[in-house]
PyMOL commands that place a pseudoatom at each C-alpha (Angstrom):
pseudoatom trace, name=CA, resn=MET, resi=1, chain=A, elem=C, hetatm=0, pos=[28.626, -33.884, -13.253]
pseudoatom trace, name=CA, resn=PRO, resi=2, chain=A, elem=C, hetatm=0, pos=[27.953, -36.073, -9.781]
pseudoatom trace, name=CA, resn=GLY, resi=3, chain=A, elem=C, hetatm=0, pos=[24.509, -35.183, -7.941]
pseudoatom trace, name=CA, resn=ARG, resi=4, chain=A, elem=C, hetatm=0, pos=[24.788, -33.248, -4.497]
pseudoatom trace, name=CA, resn=GLY, resi=5, chain=A, elem=C, hetatm=0, pos=[25.192, -36.415, -2.591]
pseudoatom trace, name=CA, resn=GLY, resi=6, chain=A, elem=C, hetatm=0, pos=[28.659, -37.434, -4.513]
pseudoatom trace, name=CA, resn=GLN, resi=7, chain=A, elem=C, hetatm=0, pos=[28.114, -40.497, -7.388]
pseudoatom trace, name=CA, resn=ARG, resi=8, chain=A, elem=C, hetatm=0, pos=[24.944, -42.208, -8.029]
pseudoatom trace, name=CA, resn=LYS, resi=9, chain=A, elem=C, hetatm=0, pos=[24.092, -45.557, -7.159]
pseudoatom trace, name=CA, resn=ARG, resi=10, chain=A, elem=C, hetatm=0, pos=[23.470, -47.179, -10.145]
pseudoatom trace, name=CA, resn=LEU, resi=11, chain=A, elem=C, hetatm=0, pos=[20.755, -50.092, -9.537]
pseudoatom trace, name=CA, resn=SER, resi=12, chain=A, elem=C, hetatm=0, pos=[20.875, -53.576, -11.259]
pseudoatom trace, name=CA, resn=GLU, resi=13, chain=A, elem=C, hetatm=0, pos=[18.251, -54.913, -13.414]
pseudoatom trace, name=CA, resn=ALA, resi=14, chain=A, elem=C, hetatm=0, pos=[16.907, -57.216, -10.581]
pseudoatom trace, name=CA, resn=GLU, resi=15, chain=A, elem=C, hetatm=0, pos=[17.012, -53.955, -8.049]
pseudoatom trace, name=CA, resn=VAL, resi=16, chain=A, elem=C, hetatm=0, pos=[14.699, -52.172, -10.473]
pseudoatom trace, name=CA, resn=ASN, resi=17, chain=A, elem=C, hetatm=0, pos=[12.094, -54.261, -10.826]
pseudoatom trace, name=CA, resn=THR, resi=18, chain=A, elem=C, hetatm=0, pos=[11.388, -55.457, -7.262]
pseudoatom trace, name=CA, resn=GLU, resi=19, chain=A, elem=C, hetatm=0, pos=[8.288, -53.855, -5.975]
pseudoatom trace, name=CA, resn=ASP, resi=20, chain=A, elem=C, hetatm=0, pos=[10.159, -52.141, -2.745]
pseudoatom trace, name=CA, resn=TYR, resi=21, chain=A, elem=C, hetatm=0, pos=[11.749, -50.135, -5.743]
pseudoatom trace, name=CA, resn=ALA, resi=22, chain=A, elem=C, hetatm=0, pos=[8.268, -49.290, -7.174]
pseudoatom trace, name=CA, resn=MET, resi=23, chain=A, elem=C, hetatm=0, pos=[6.948, -48.273, -3.964]
pseudoatom trace, name=CA, resn=LYS, resi=24, chain=A, elem=C, hetatm=0, pos=[10.008, -45.476, -3.592]
pseudoatom trace, name=CA, resn=ARG, resi=25, chain=A, elem=C, hetatm=0, pos=[9.623, -44.314, -7.059]
pseudoatom trace, name=CA, resn=GLN, resi=26, chain=A, elem=C, hetatm=0, pos=[5.556, -43.532, -6.075]
pseudoatom trace, name=CA, resn=ARG, resi=27, chain=A, elem=C, hetatm=0, pos=[6.002, -42.087, -3.088]
pseudoatom trace, name=CA, resn=ASN, resi=28, chain=A, elem=C, hetatm=0, pos=[9.217, -39.953, -4.756]
pseudoatom trace, name=CA, resn=ASN, resi=29, chain=A, elem=C, hetatm=0, pos=[6.688, -38.813, -7.493]
pseudoatom trace, name=CA, resn=ASP, resi=30, chain=A, elem=C, hetatm=0, pos=[3.827, -38.104, -5.253]
pseudoatom trace, name=CA, resn=ALA, resi=31, chain=A, elem=C, hetatm=0, pos=[6.266, -35.774, -3.186]
pseudoatom trace, name=CA, resn=VAL, resi=32, chain=A, elem=C, hetatm=0, pos=[7.387, -33.917, -5.785]
pseudoatom trace, name=CA, resn=THR, resi=33, chain=A, elem=C, hetatm=0, pos=[3.717, -33.502, -6.945]
pseudoatom trace, name=CA, resn=ARG, resi=34, chain=A, elem=C, hetatm=0, pos=[2.629, -31.988, -3.889]
pseudoatom trace, name=CA, resn=THR, resi=35, chain=A, elem=C, hetatm=0, pos=[5.931, -29.649, -3.698]
pseudoatom trace, name=CA, resn=ARG, resi=36, chain=A, elem=C, hetatm=0, pos=[5.449, -28.337, -7.169]
pseudoatom trace, name=CA, resn=THR, resi=37, chain=A, elem=C, hetatm=0, pos=[1.492, -27.623, -6.327]
pseudoatom trace, name=CA, resn=LYS, resi=38, chain=A, elem=C, hetatm=0, pos=[2.616, -25.989, -3.319]
pseudoatom trace, name=CA, resn=LYS, resi=39, chain=A, elem=C, hetatm=0, pos=[4.812, -23.842, -5.107]
pseudoatom trace, name=CA, resn=ARG, resi=40, chain=A, elem=C, hetatm=0, pos=[2.019, -22.395, -7.630]
pseudoatom trace, name=CA, resn=GLN, resi=41, chain=A, elem=C, hetatm=0, pos=[-0.011, -22.015, -4.966]
pseudoatom trace, name=CA, resn=GLU, resi=42, chain=A, elem=C, hetatm=0, pos=[2.605, -19.484, -2.916]
pseudoatom trace, name=CA, resn=GLU, resi=43, chain=A, elem=C, hetatm=0, pos=[3.498, -18.200, -6.202]
pseudoatom trace, name=CA, resn=SER, resi=44, chain=A, elem=C, hetatm=0, pos=[-0.330, -17.253, -7.082]
pseudoatom trace, name=CA, resn=GLU, resi=45, chain=A, elem=C, hetatm=0, pos=[-1.093, -16.192, -3.608]
pseudoatom trace, name=CA, resn=THR, resi=46, chain=A, elem=C, hetatm=0, pos=[2.053, -13.908, -4.086]
pseudoatom trace, name=CA, resn=VAL, resi=47, chain=A, elem=C, hetatm=0, pos=[0.996, -12.332, -7.362]
pseudoatom trace, name=CA, resn=GLN, resi=48, chain=A, elem=C, hetatm=0, pos=[-2.593, -11.840, -5.573]
pseudoatom trace, name=CA, resn=ARG, resi=49, chain=A, elem=C, hetatm=0, pos=[-0.371, -9.819, -2.598]
pseudoatom trace, name=CA, resn=VAL, resi=50, chain=A, elem=C, hetatm=0, pos=[1.520, -7.554, -5.125]
pseudoatom trace, name=CA, resn=GLU, resi=51, chain=A, elem=C, hetatm=0, pos=[-1.648, -6.667, -6.783]
pseudoatom trace, name=CA, resn=GLU, resi=52, chain=A, elem=C, hetatm=0, pos=[-3.491, -5.901, -3.796]
pseudoatom trace, name=CA, resn=LEU, resi=53, chain=A, elem=C, hetatm=0, pos=[-0.133, -3.564, -2.576]
pseudoatom trace, name=CA, resn=ARG, resi=54, chain=A, elem=C, hetatm=0, pos=[0.006, -1.968, -5.650]
pseudoatom trace, name=CA, resn=ALA, resi=55, chain=A, elem=C, hetatm=0, pos=[-4.024, -0.612, -5.493]
pseudoatom trace, name=CA, resn=GLU, resi=56, chain=A, elem=C, hetatm=0, pos=[-3.325, 0.024, -1.814]
pseudoatom trace, name=CA, resn=ASN, resi=57, chain=A, elem=C, hetatm=0, pos=[-0.224, 2.267, -2.904]
pseudoatom trace, name=CA, resn=THR, resi=58, chain=A, elem=C, hetatm=0, pos=[-2.143, 3.950, -5.663]
pseudoatom trace, name=CA, resn=GLN, resi=59, chain=A, elem=C, hetatm=0, pos=[-4.900, 5.061, -3.111]
pseudoatom trace, name=CA, resn=LEU, resi=60, chain=A, elem=C, hetatm=0, pos=[-2.318, 6.175, -0.243]
pseudoatom trace, name=CA, resn=GLU, resi=61, chain=A, elem=C, hetatm=0, pos=[-0.595, 8.300, -2.937]
pseudoatom trace, name=CA, resn=ARG, resi=62, chain=A, elem=C, hetatm=0, pos=[-3.709, 9.823, -3.925]
pseudoatom trace, name=CA, resn=LYS, resi=63, chain=A, elem=C, hetatm=0, pos=[-4.770, 10.330, -0.143]
pseudoatom trace, name=CA, resn=VAL, resi=64, chain=A, elem=C, hetatm=0, pos=[-0.894, 12.048, 0.025]
pseudoatom trace, name=CA, resn=GLU, resi=65, chain=A, elem=C, hetatm=0, pos=[-1.756, 14.475, -2.808]
pseudoatom trace, name=CA, resn=GLY, resi=66, chain=A, elem=C, hetatm=0, pos=[-4.718, 15.407, -1.394]
pseudoatom trace, name=CA, resn=LEU, resi=67, chain=A, elem=C, hetatm=0, pos=[-3.401, 15.847, 1.979]
pseudoatom trace, name=CA, resn=GLN, resi=68, chain=A, elem=C, hetatm=0, pos=[-0.210, 18.274, 0.566]
pseudoatom trace, name=CA, resn=LYS, resi=69, chain=A, elem=C, hetatm=0, pos=[-2.874, 20.241, -1.330]
pseudoatom trace, name=CA, resn=GLU, resi=70, chain=A, elem=C, hetatm=0, pos=[-4.787, 20.825, 2.034]
pseudoatom trace, name=CA, resn=LEU, resi=71, chain=A, elem=C, hetatm=0, pos=[-1.624, 21.896, 3.815]
pseudoatom trace, name=CA, resn=SER, resi=72, chain=A, elem=C, hetatm=0, pos=[-0.703, 24.112, 1.061]
pseudoatom trace, name=CA, resn=PHE, resi=73, chain=A, elem=C, hetatm=0, pos=[-4.071, 25.700, 1.312]
pseudoatom trace, name=CA, resn=LEU, resi=74, chain=A, elem=C, hetatm=0, pos=[-3.760, 25.980, 5.236]
pseudoatom trace, name=CA, resn=LYS, resi=75, chain=A, elem=C, hetatm=0, pos=[0.034, 27.684, 5.147]
pseudoatom trace, name=CA, resn=GLU, resi=76, chain=A, elem=C, hetatm=0, pos=[-1.172, 30.183, 2.565]
pseudoatom trace, name=CA, resn=MET, resi=77, chain=A, elem=C, hetatm=0, pos=[-4.139, 30.783, 5.099]
pseudoatom trace, name=CA, resn=PHE, resi=78, chain=A, elem=C, hetatm=0, pos=[-1.906, 30.899, 7.952]
pseudoatom trace, name=CA, resn=VAL, resi=79, chain=A, elem=C, hetatm=0, pos=[0.185, 33.373, 6.094]
pseudoatom trace, name=CA, resn=ALA, resi=80, chain=A, elem=C, hetatm=0, pos=[-2.286, 35.508, 4.916]
pseudoatom trace, name=CA, resn=TYR, resi=81, chain=A, elem=C, hetatm=0, pos=[-4.292, 35.788, 8.332]
pseudoatom trace, name=CA, resn=ALA, resi=82, chain=A, elem=C, hetatm=0, pos=[-0.676, 36.355, 9.881]
pseudoatom trace, name=CA, resn=SER, resi=83, chain=A, elem=C, hetatm=0, pos=[-0.079, 39.191, 7.466]
pseudoatom trace, name=CA, resn=GLY, resi=84, chain=A, elem=C, hetatm=0, pos=[-3.395, 40.760, 8.543]
pseudoatom trace, name=CA, resn=ASP, resi=85, chain=A, elem=C, hetatm=0, pos=[-4.725, 40.642, 4.731]
pseudoatom trace, name=CA, resn=LYS, resi=86, chain=A, elem=C, hetatm=0, pos=[-8.106, 39.217, 5.486]
pseudoatom trace, name=CA, resn=LYS, resi=87, chain=A, elem=C, hetatm=0, pos=[-9.408, 39.787, 1.848]
pseudoatom trace, name=CA, resn=LYS, resi=88, chain=A, elem=C, hetatm=0, pos=[-6.727, 37.816, 0.715]
pseudoatom trace, name=CA, resn=GLY, resi=89, chain=A, elem=C, hetatm=0, pos=[-7.508, 35.122, 3.200]
pseudoatom trace, name=CA, resn=ALA, resi=90, chain=A, elem=C, hetatm=0, pos=[-11.042, 34.857, 2.229]
pseudoatom trace, name=CA, resn=ALA, resi=91, chain=A, elem=C, hetatm=0, pos=[-10.038, 34.873, -1.152]
pseudoatom trace, name=CA, resn=ILE, resi=92, chain=A, elem=C, hetatm=0, pos=[-7.595, 31.806, -0.643]
pseudoatom trace, name=CA, resn=ALA, resi=93, chain=A, elem=C, hetatm=0, pos=[-10.564, 30.343, 1.141]
pseudoatom trace, name=CA, resn=SER, resi=94, chain=A, elem=C, hetatm=0, pos=[-13.243, 30.892, -1.323]
pseudoatom trace, name=CA, resn=ASP, resi=95, chain=A, elem=C, hetatm=0, pos=[-10.731, 29.470, -4.353]
pseudoatom trace, name=CA, resn=ALA, resi=96, chain=A, elem=C, hetatm=0, pos=[-9.802, 26.505, -2.036]
pseudoatom trace, name=CA, resn=ALA, resi=97, chain=A, elem=C, hetatm=0, pos=[-13.555, 25.523, -1.536]
pseudoatom trace, name=CA, resn=SER, resi=98, chain=A, elem=C, hetatm=0, pos=[-14.358, 25.848, -5.640]
pseudoatom trace, name=CA, resn=THR, resi=99, chain=A, elem=C, hetatm=0, pos=[-11.179, 23.674, -6.803]
pseudoatom trace, name=CA, resn=SER, resi=100, chain=A, elem=C, hetatm=0, pos=[-11.987, 21.136, -3.891]
pseudoatom trace, name=CA, resn=ALA, resi=101, chain=A, elem=C, hetatm=0, pos=[-15.204, 20.448, -4.760]
pseudoatom trace, name=CA, resn=ALA, resi=102, chain=A, elem=C, hetatm=0, pos=[-14.110, 20.260, -8.702]
pseudoatom trace, name=CA, resn=SER, resi=103, chain=A, elem=C, hetatm=0, pos=[-11.457, 17.855, -7.664]
pseudoatom trace, name=CA, resn=SER, resi=104, chain=A, elem=C, hetatm=0, pos=[-11.486, 14.193, -7.304]
pseudoatom trace, name=CA, resn=ALA, resi=105, chain=A, elem=C, hetatm=0, pos=[-9.578, 13.409, -4.574]
pseudoatom trace, name=CA, resn=ALA, resi=106, chain=A, elem=C, hetatm=0, pos=[-11.491, 12.638, -1.330]
pseudoatom trace, name=CA, resn=ALA, resi=107, chain=A, elem=C, hetatm=0, pos=[-9.869, 15.119, 1.181]
pseudoatom trace, name=CA, resn=ALA, resi=108, chain=A, elem=C, hetatm=0, pos=[-11.361, 15.633, 4.597]
pseudoatom trace, name=CA, resn=PRO, resi=109, chain=A, elem=C, hetatm=0, pos=[-13.568, 18.968, 4.875]
pseudoatom trace, name=CA, resn=ILE, resi=110, chain=A, elem=C, hetatm=0, pos=[-11.732, 21.835, 6.495]
pseudoatom trace, name=CA, resn=VAL, resi=111, chain=A, elem=C, hetatm=0, pos=[-13.653, 22.981, 9.495]
pseudoatom trace, name=CA, resn=THR, resi=112, chain=A, elem=C, hetatm=0, pos=[-12.592, 26.528, 11.164]
pseudoatom trace, name=CA, resn=PRO, resi=113, chain=A, elem=C, hetatm=0, pos=[-14.061, 27.437, 14.160]
pseudoatom trace, name=CA, resn=ALA, resi=114, chain=A, elem=C, hetatm=0, pos=[-15.729, 30.939, 14.621]
pseudoatom trace, name=CA, resn=LYS, resi=115, chain=A, elem=C, hetatm=0, pos=[-13.394, 31.697, 17.739]
pseudoatom trace, name=CA, resn=THR, resi=116, chain=A, elem=C, hetatm=0, pos=[-10.001, 30.827, 18.307]
pseudoatom trace, name=CA, resn=LYS, resi=117, chain=A, elem=C, hetatm=0, pos=[-8.819, 30.785, 22.017]
pseudoatom trace, name=CA, resn=LEU, resi=118, chain=A, elem=C, hetatm=0, pos=[-5.766, 32.528, 22.880]
pseudoatom trace, name=CA, resn=ARG, resi=119, chain=A, elem=C, hetatm=0, pos=[-3.093, 31.570, 25.587]
pseudoatom trace, name=CA, resn=ARG, resi=120, chain=A, elem=C, hetatm=0, pos=[-4.640, 33.841, 28.068]
pseudoatom trace, name=CA, resn=GLY, resi=121, chain=A, elem=C, hetatm=0, pos=[-7.780, 33.050, 28.001]
pseudoatom trace, name=CA, resn=SER, resi=122, chain=A, elem=C, hetatm=0, pos=[-9.078, 35.830, 25.171]
pseudoatom trace, name=CA, resn=THR, resi=123, chain=A, elem=C, hetatm=0, pos=[-10.516, 34.818, 22.072]
pseudoatom trace, name=CA, resn=ILE, resi=124, chain=A, elem=C, hetatm=0, pos=[-10.250, 36.558, 18.342]
pseudoatom trace, name=CA, resn=ASP, resi=125, chain=A, elem=C, hetatm=0, pos=[-13.023, 36.587, 15.986]
pseudoatom trace, name=CA, resn=LYS, resi=126, chain=A, elem=C, hetatm=0, pos=[-12.273, 34.587, 12.601]
pseudoatom trace, name=CA, resn=LYS, resi=127, chain=A, elem=C, hetatm=0, pos=[-14.367, 35.926, 9.735]
for i in range(1, 127): cmd.bond("trace and resi %d" % i, "trace and resi %d" % (i + 1))
show_as sticks, trace
zoom trace
């Protein structure tokens, strides 16, 4: 099967033994070596980048889990507070505090202000 450029030109015995041919072959061999070295380098960089991205992905998945837990907790607190069951809200808060201290996921601390400002300037105590 012919190569990309059509049929190959066969060199005669005299043309193969010239210095010009030897220089062309050497330049070609050098180019092939450079290309293969570059390809190996790019491949190793790609493998390293994949490992970095996998590690980052794992870290982000842990962060998502922590934020989902925090969101669930805050929803429960909101529902308990909105329904007027302050004891249940306090129980949920103490439960969450004990489980968050025991969990290994690094979640942001939950800070609740002592008073919440309403739209018309009045405040309510959150206890």
